[in-house]
N, C-alpha and C positions, 0 to 999 in steps of 0.2 A: 181223616185229620191227617193233610200232608205237611211236614214241618222242614224247612228247610234250614240251615246254620249255611253262615256267612250270605246273607240273605240279602245284602247288601253289593254284595260283588258283582261281578260282570256276569257268570253265572247263574249267581242266585236270583239276582234282579228278574232273570228272564223267565228260569223256574216258575218265580212266583205268579212273575204276568200271565204267562200259560196256563198256570192252572186256574189262575181265576176265572178265566175265559172261559174254561169248562167246568165251571162252577163248582169247584171243588172247595173244600173247607180250605185254608191254609195259614200254616201260623209260622213269620218269619221270626229267624232269631241272629239278633245282634249282639254285638258284644256288651255295646252300653247306647246313649241317648246320642252321643257325638256318632253312630256310625251306621244311623239308620236314612241318612239322605235319599237316599234313589226309592226307596218303596214306603217312604209316608207320604206321597202323593197320593199313590193307590192302592194302599194297604192299611185298615182302621186300625187307630194307633192300639186298641185291645187285642190285637192280632200279632201286634210285634213284642216280644219278648227279648229282654236282655238277658244273656248269657256268654259266662265265658270258659270258653274249651280248654284252656290251661288251668282252670282251676275247677276241677270236676263236681267240685261239691254244689255248683252253679246252676249245674245242667236237668237235674230229675223234676224239675215243673217245666221245663220248656219243651218236654218229649211226652209228660204225661199226657195221654188220651190218643198218644196219635198210633195209625195205621202203617205208616211211612214216614220214614227220617231220611232225606238225602242230605249229605254231608259234601259242601261245598267250598270247602278246606283245602287249598293247595300250594303244595311252598314254593311250585314253578312259579305260578301267576301270584303268590300270594307281593302286595306291593303294588301291584297292578294302580288299585286301588283301593287296600284296604288295611286295616291294622294282619303283622306279619306273628304268625304261632308259631309254637313250638311243636316238635316230631310228632309228642303224644297227642296234640291237639283233637286229629281225628279218631283217633284210637278212645278217647275219654267220650267222645258224642257216640261214635258206636256202640263202648260199653254200656254206657246212660239209658241207650235206648231200647237193648239187650234187654237189662236188668227192671225196665218198665213194660217188659213183654211186645216192645214194639215186633208186628210180625215182619215186616218189611225196611231192611237197614241197607243203604246204598248208600258209597262214597264215591263221589266223581274223581276222578283222576286222568291221566295223561297216557299216552301211548308212549314208549321209555324209559318210564319210571321206573328204576333200580336201583337197588345199592349198591351196584357195582359198577354205573354206569360211569363213564367219562367225563361227561358235563354234571359242573356241578351244580345245576339245577335241576337235574334228572334225579339224580342223588339224592338232593333234599325231598323231591317228590317220592321215591324209593323207601326212604326211609318214611317220610310219614302213612304210605301206602300200609308198611309193613303190620300194625297193630289191626286196622279196619280185617285185612286179609285173613291174620290168624285169627279174627273173631268171627268168620263167615260169614262176613256183611259181602254182597256183591261190589264188586268194583266196577267203572264204567270207564274205561278210558280212551279218551277222546286223542286224536291226531293231531290237530293245532284248529285252532280257530281264525276266522278270519282277521278281528281285528290284531292277532298277535302277529300275523306274515305282514299286516300296512305296516305296523306300528316300528319294526327293527331290522336290522340286517338279516338278509337269509342266506346262509353257507350255499353256496353254486354245487355243493355235491349229495347234498340232503333231498329227500324225497317227501312231501307233504300231501296230506289231502283235506282242506281246511275245510271248514264249514262254518254258518253261523251259529252264534249261541243261542238266538231262538227255535231253532232246528233241533241242534242237540237236545234245549228241553222238550220241546215235541216229541221227538224221537222216545225220549226214555219217559215221556208219560204214556207214551201209546204200548212201551212195551211192559208196564209195571201190573197188568193180569198175567202175565208170565212170569211175574217175580219167581226167583228161587237164590236160597243162602245158597253163597259161595260162588255165584255165577261172574265170568270174566268177561266181559263185554266189550268191543272195539269197537269204534264209529270213526267216519271218516266222512267228509263230503262227497259229493257228486262227480270228484274230477282229482287225480293224483296229477302234480307236479312235480316237476326236479325244481332245485333251489335254482337255479338259473332262468328255468323259464319262469318262476313267479316273478326274478327280479325284473324281467323283460316288461312281463303284464305289469308289474305296479309301477316301471317308470312313468312318474309325477305324478303319481298318487299316494305316497308314500304320507300316513298321517303322525304328529308329533308322537317321538319314543315316549315309552312308559319310562317312569322312575326307576330305577333298581333292576331292569328288565332287558338283560343286553341282548338277547334273541334267538330263536331256536338252537340248538346246537342240530351240528354238521351229522344226520342221523336218520334213516330209513325208517320216518315217524309213520309212514303212508297206513292208509286203508281201504284198502279198495270197496267199493259203492255194492259188489257181490258179498263180499265178504259184513257188512253195514246189514244189507237185505236180510242176510242169512242168519245173523245173530240174535237181531230186534225187530225182524218182519216190517220195514220199512225202508223203502229206498228212498236216499238223500236227492235234494231236486236244489237245492238253494245254492246256486253255483256264485261263486264269487264275482263274475263278471256283472251277474245283478245286484251283488254287493257294495260294488265300486259305483252303481248307478248308472250302468252301460246297458245297451240292448242284450240280450232279448227282456222282455218287460218284467215287470213285480213277480216275485216267486208266487205262486198258490200259496193264500193261505189255510192253515189245519184249523177244519171246525172241530168243536167238540161235539163226543161219539153221541150220539142219542139218545135220550131217557129211555130205560127200559119198562116195556109194560110193566103195571103194577098187578101182576097175574094171583093171585091171594096162593093156590099152592106153591109161587116160587117161593113166598113168604119168608122162610125157615131158612131157606141158602142165604149165604153171603152177598155182598153187591160184585166181585171179584168172579165168584162161581158165577152168578147169572148170568156174567158179560161171556165167561167163557161158554157158557150154555149154548149162548144166542152164534156165538162165533165159531163156534165147533161144529154146528148143527147142520149151519151154513156150507161148511166145508165136505162136511161127512153127505152131505146131499148129493153130491154129484158122483161119490161113488157108488152110493146105490142107483143113481139115474133119476131121482124123483123129481118131480116137475118144479121151477121157481112158485113160491108161494109166501104167504109170509105165516109165521110161526104162532099157532093158537093154544093157549093151555086151556082154555075155559072149561072144557070137560078132561084136562087130563087128573089122572090118578096115582098116587104116590105106591111104588113096592114095598113088600118086607123087607129090602136090599137098600139098608140104609145105613150111614154114619155118620159122627160126629168129626169135623174138620175145625182146623183154627178159623175157617172164614166162615162157620154155621154149619150148617146140615146138611147130607147129600145121601141124595136116595136115586131109583128108577124111577122112571113113570110110562104109564100107556095112555091110551088115547089122546098122543098127544096131534095135534094137526096141523097138514099146512093148506092154507087157504088163498082162493084169487082173487083177485079185487074186488068180484062181484060178491064172495063170502062163502060161493061154492069149493066144497071139500075136497081136495087134491090129494090127498094123503093122509090116513091117521095107522098110526105106530105106537112103537114101543121108544123107550130112552134106556139106553144101559152110561153107567162110567165107572171108572175104577181110579181111586184115590191114592197117591203112591207119597207117603205121610214124610216120607222125610225129603223130599223135593220139593213137597207141600205144591205140587201139582194135580189135577184133577183133568181126568179127557171124558168127555162125553160123545155118542155113537149112537146112530138109528139100528134098532136091534133090526134084525132080517140076516143077517150075511154073517154075522159074527164079532169078533173084536177087530177094527183095522188093523193093516198093519203101518200104517202113520204111528198108532199106539206102541205097539209092539217094537219098533225100531227106535221110538224113544228110550224106552226104558232101560239101564242100567240092568246087569246081571241077578244082583238081589231081588231089583225088582220083578223082574219078570220069573223068579224062584217064587216071591211072595205071591203073584198072580196064578201059576200055576198049581199051587197046594191050595188055594180059597176054594172054595168044595162049591160056590155059586159059578165058578167059572171054567171049574173042572171037565164038564162036556162042552164047551164050548166048540165050534166044529172048526173054525180058524185057527185057534189056539193050537189043535191038532197039529196044522199042517204049518206051522211057523217051528216045528222041532227042538 
């Protein structure tokens, strides 16, 4: 269950729409029935909840049963189309999600948000961010949006990487399997502009201004495409020129991830762990120069190396197969894993060459120490080489 607070706002609407397109179970949360007009046409009324983040006692029902809570309340963009919330509203949402045991808690924010910022709007966003950050939520900081640069004056000396809200939603949903508490992601569009460049590009294309939104601050809010790719695993593609209706043609759509085969041996794993298993084994296949093929678990057998995670059981496997289109077995081998509980991340790899370097490089000092002290990995040949 994905729960979106601020679901009727500009970012919230796109998150709800993108999640529904992927077949996810979605609950949209609005303050009351006067604040749900944008999602009511495509979200069933039984999936629209009313709760007021400025009244924390109303939030528990809205987050009950959720796996992911995304808070789209943002002081910088509040007032574009929705209600204005107090500085503690986002903190109340994250606290309610934590109290309900929600494993993934995310607050959508903006680059430049700081309690010490010169811009009053950025300062307001910084104060709203403080509570979620202190509570260990993941913060997603967006450079700026296409509709923002089109709607207000742009300072000439600023730098910006605008992207569409639809793409921001898609990037975030793509990243969810990699979720970890306390992360801080920065997301920008495929191109970085100076304020002067944006002013020239948007000449004759400006949209009506938003009430109460004076425009972006005169600051470097840019996020390079390389940074977005590194932090989220997705390269942004939705250019401002496309959004404005100019060539090149319509940006590519993002199809939902394919459904996972219902192999019985994988049933004890959670959905996120299974998706990580398929994704990481494909990546690790290249490390061992294994042939391309389709993963088959019909003959797979769990080993005694296993543990429980917050997303279900985790265990090593034997007799996992790669098969060709004709059903021929191209490779059969084992799969190992390591679960880093503090970051809630799981790593899978093919056995045969020991622990992959990518896993070691990703772990912090504490996780590396725990790995070395684990009797199961003590004799791992690769681990001995990493020093």
